[in-house]
N, C-alpha and C positions, 0 to 999 in steps of 0.2 A: 748833359751831365750836371749833377748837382753835388757839391761837397757837403758833407754833414756839418752841422753846427760844431761838432767836436773838433773839427780841424781848426776852425778859427779860435776856439777856446784854447786849444793846445798851443797855438802861436802865442797868445797873450800870457798863458802860464809860463811859457819858456822866457818871454821877455821880462816878466816879473821876477822870475828866479835869477835872471841875469843881474838884477839890481841888488841881490843879496851880498852882504860882505862875505869874504872867504870864510869857510867853516860854518856858516850859518844855514839854517833851513826854515821853512815856513810850512804850516799845516794846511790841509786842504779846506778847512772851514774858513780860514782867513782868505784863501784864494777865492773861494765861493762868494764870500761877502764882497770882496773887491770887484769881482766880475759880475756879481748879481745873476748867478746861474744856479741851476739845479745842483744841489750837493751830491746826490747819488750819481748823476750823470757825470759831474766833474771828476768824482773818484774813479769812475770807469775809464775816463779819458787819461787821468793821471797814471793809472795802472798800465795802460797801453804805452805811455811814454816811458815808464820804468822798464817794462818788458823789452822795449826797443833799445834800451840803453841810452836814452836822451836825458833822463833825470835819475837821481838817486833817492831812494826812500830810506830815511833814518828812523828806526823804531824807537819807541820809548816816550816818556812823558813830555820831553822837550823835543821830540822828533818832528819830522816833517819832510820836505822835499827840497832838493837843490839840483843844480845843473850837473850832469855827468860830463858834458862836453862844452867847450866854449861855443858861443853863437856862430863864430866864423866856420865852425865845422858842422853846423846843422843847417841843412837846406830845407826849402819847402817840400821837396820830395821825401826827405827823411820823415817829416811830420806826416805827410800824406800816407806813407807806408805804415807808420805806426797807428794811425787812426783809421784809415780806409782799408788796410790790409795789403797783402802781398800778391794777390792774384792779378790777372790781367785787368786793366781798366775797362776795356771793351772786349767782351767775350762773344765771339761769333756763334750764332746758332746754326750756322751751315745750312741756310735755307735756299741756297742757289739751286740745288737739285729739285726741291719742291717747287720753286718758282718756275723753273724751266719745264717741268712736267716729266713724265716717265721717259719718253724717248730721248729728248734732248738732255735731260738730266743725267743720263748715263755717261755723256761726254764731258760733263762739268768738271773742270779742274781749277780754273782761275776764277776767283770770285772778286769782282771789282769792289764790292761792298766791304768785304773782309780786308782787302788790301788797303783801301782808303782808311778804314778804322785803324789799321796798324800804323799808317803814316801819321795819323792824328795822335795816336797814343805816343809814338816816338817823339813827336814835336812837344807834346804836353810834358813828358818826362824830362826832356832836355831843358824846357823852360823852367819847370819846377826845381830842377837840379842847379840851375844857374843862379838862383836867388837864395842867398844865405840869410839867416836871421840877423846876422851882424849888419848886413845891408839895410834891413828893415829897421833895426834898432837905431842906426846912425841917421836914417831918414826921419825917424820920429824925434830924435834928439835935436836935429836941425830945425824942426818946425815947432816944437813944443817945449815948455818948461816942465821938467819932471820933478820939481821940488816937492810937490804934494805927494806924488807916488813914493819918492824916496823917504819922506817923513812917515808915510803909512807903513812902508817896509820896516823901518827902524822900530816902529811901535808894535809890530806883529812878529818879529823874529824871536 
């Protein structure tokens, strides 16, 4: 399994938005410049975050984006759902019957592959749900000085 680059970009967008003073927003162009990403792709990602209710879009000349929820209420799974979609992570193709052949395939009921993928998916969801962006933000702040980021945010709001 491979997560899209949009998932990581989303995490950093949310972490930047967390640094905004209350009532302030920042535009997608400034976010694009800070993260050095494709502007068109970043706008698509931001739209997904807005649609999922993780960030707010403020229209107008001085509009932009800000957090809808505090980081302690946003999990990696929330971001995953916003960016990667709400479908099953591992969708079985139900190949057991084909694998077994015509005669034995008629008896096929329990598929070890599908059951294993279900266990993996449940484990992944539990892990992604257990990590909040607040955890990540605290870890970053414990290891790095964010003075430069905070100055950049002040200049771009």
